[in-house]
C-alpha positions in Angstrom: 116.1 138.3 71.2 115.1 135.9 73.8 112.2 136.8 76.1 113.1 137.6 79.7 112.7 134.5 82.0 112.7 135.5 85.7 114.3 133.4 88.1 111.6 131.3 90.0 110.9 132.1 93.6 111.8 128.8 94.8 115.1 128.8 93.0 115.8 132.3 94.3 115.3 131.2 98.0 117.5 128.2 97.4 120.2 130.4 96.0 120.3 132.6 98.9 119.9 129.9 101.5 123.0 128.3 100.1 125.1 131.5 99.8 123.7 132.7 103.1 123.7 136.4 104.3 126.5 138.9 103.2 126.0 141.9 105.3 127.5 144.9 103.5 128.4 142.7 100.5 128.4 143.7 96.8 126.5 142.0 94.1 126.9 141.9 90.5 123.7 140.6 88.5 124.5 139.7 84.8 121.7 139.2 82.6 119.5 141.0 85.2 116.1 141.0 83.3 113.7 142.1 85.9 116.2 142.8 88.6 114.5 140.2 90.9 117.7 138.5 92.0 119.6 141.7 92.6 116.8 143.2 94.6 116.4 139.9 96.6 120.2 140.2 97.4 119.3 143.3 99.3 117.2 141.3 101.7 120.2 139.1 102.4 122.4 142.0 103.5 124.1 143.0 100.2 124.2 146.7 100.1 125.7 147.4 96.7 124.1 146.0 93.5 125.1 146.3 89.9 122.6 145.1 87.4 123.8 144.5 83.8 120.9 144.0 81.2 121.1 144.5 77.3 117.3 144.8 76.7 116.4 148.5 76.8 112.7 147.8 77.9 114.2 145.6 80.6 116.6 148.4 81.7 113.7 150.8 81.9 111.9 148.5 84.3 115.1 148.0 86.4 115.3 151.8 86.8 111.7 151.9 88.0 112.3 149.0 90.5 115.6 150.3 91.8 114.0 153.9 92.4 111.8 152.5 95.0 114.6 151.2 97.2 115.7 152.9 100.3 118.8 155.1 101.0 122.0 153.6 102.1 122.0 151.1 99.2 124.1 151.5 96.1 122.1 150.5 93.1 123.6 150.9 89.6 122.5 149.8 86.2 124.5 149.1 83.1 122.4 148.8 79.9 125.0 146.9 77.9 126.3 143.6 76.8 127.6 141.6 79.9 131.1 141.0 78.2 131.5 144.8 77.7 130.2 145.4 81.2 132.6 143.0 82.7 135.7 144.6 80.9 134.6 148.1 82.1 134.0 146.8 85.7 137.6 145.2 85.6 139.1 148.4 84.3 137.6 150.3 87.3 138.9 147.6 89.6 135.4 146.7 91.0 135.1 143.6 93.0 132.0 141.8 94.1 131.2 139.2 96.9 128.9 137.5 94.4 128.6 137.6 90.6 125.3 135.9 89.5 124.5 135.2 85.8 121.2 134.0 84.4 121.8 134.0 80.7 119.2 132.9 78.1 119.0 129.2 78.3 120.7 127.1 75.5 122.4 129.8 73.7 125.9 128.7 74.4 126.3 131.2 77.3 127.4 128.5 79.8 130.5 127.7 77.7 131.2 131.3 77.0 131.0 132.3 80.6 133.4 129.6 81.7 135.9 129.8 78.8 137.7 132.5 76.9 136.9 136.3 77.1 133.9 136.1 79.3 136.0 134.4 82.0 136.5 137.9 83.4 134.1 137.3 86.2 137.1 135.6 88.1 138.8 139.0 88.3 135.6 140.6 89.5 135.3 138.5 92.7 136.4 139.5 96.1 138.7 137.2 98.2 135.8 134.9 99.3 133.5 135.7 96.4 131.5 133.2 94.5 130.2 133.1 90.9 126.8 131.6 90.5 125.5 130.5 87.0 121.9 129.6 86.5 121.5 127.4 83.4 119.4 124.7 81.9 119.9 121.0 82.9 120.7 120.4 79.2 123.7 122.7 79.5 126.9 121.4 81.3 129.5 123.3 82.9 132.8 122.2 81.6 134.5 119.6 83.9 138.1 120.8 83.2 138.0 124.2 84.8 141.4 124.4 86.1 141.7 125.5 89.7 138.0 126.4 89.9 135.9 124.5 92.4 132.5 124.0 90.9 129.4 122.4 92.6 126.2 122.1 90.5 122.7 121.6 92.0 119.6 120.7 89.9 116.2 122.1 90.5 113.6 120.9 88.0 114.7 122.1 84.5 117.3 124.5 86.1 120.6 124.3 87.6 122.6 126.4 89.9 126.4 126.0 89.5 128.6 127.6 92.2 132.1 128.4 91.0 134.9 129.4 93.4 138.4 130.2 92.1 141.4 129.7 94.3 142.2 132.4 97.0 144.6 135.0 95.9 148.2 133.6 96.2 147.0 130.0 95.4 147.9 128.5 92.0 145.5 128.9 89.3 
């Protein structure tokens, strides 16, 4: 199992400066780790956060961190594999204004999240939602993502790729 690698403070600020405030928005944090990104989303106006993390020790830390947050905020933790969590959230017809994934670097997650079964994040996005994938510069998002607008920005050894599917009613 890979150790938890928290998103750097600089990358975190860059992420939310690009996405901007989302008052009342919903946030899905895949591979949540310490929960730092999901908790930061609260500062940017998101009021609903679902954190998905497989590591039981990290889930325990998430519970502690989330308990300290104020009322009026919806915080949920799903201690399970991200693929399973996405299937369950789809079945519950949950949608999010932002889905953020920070998988372990260089373990084929970039390809897995942009192809095949794990492409479920697309159905979890709200009308104007965005999927943000943090990954190593050594991993490339496939260029042939049909109908998906993708912009990747590099920050040192890390990249943030912003993927936006077509609006509902547009061809996919």
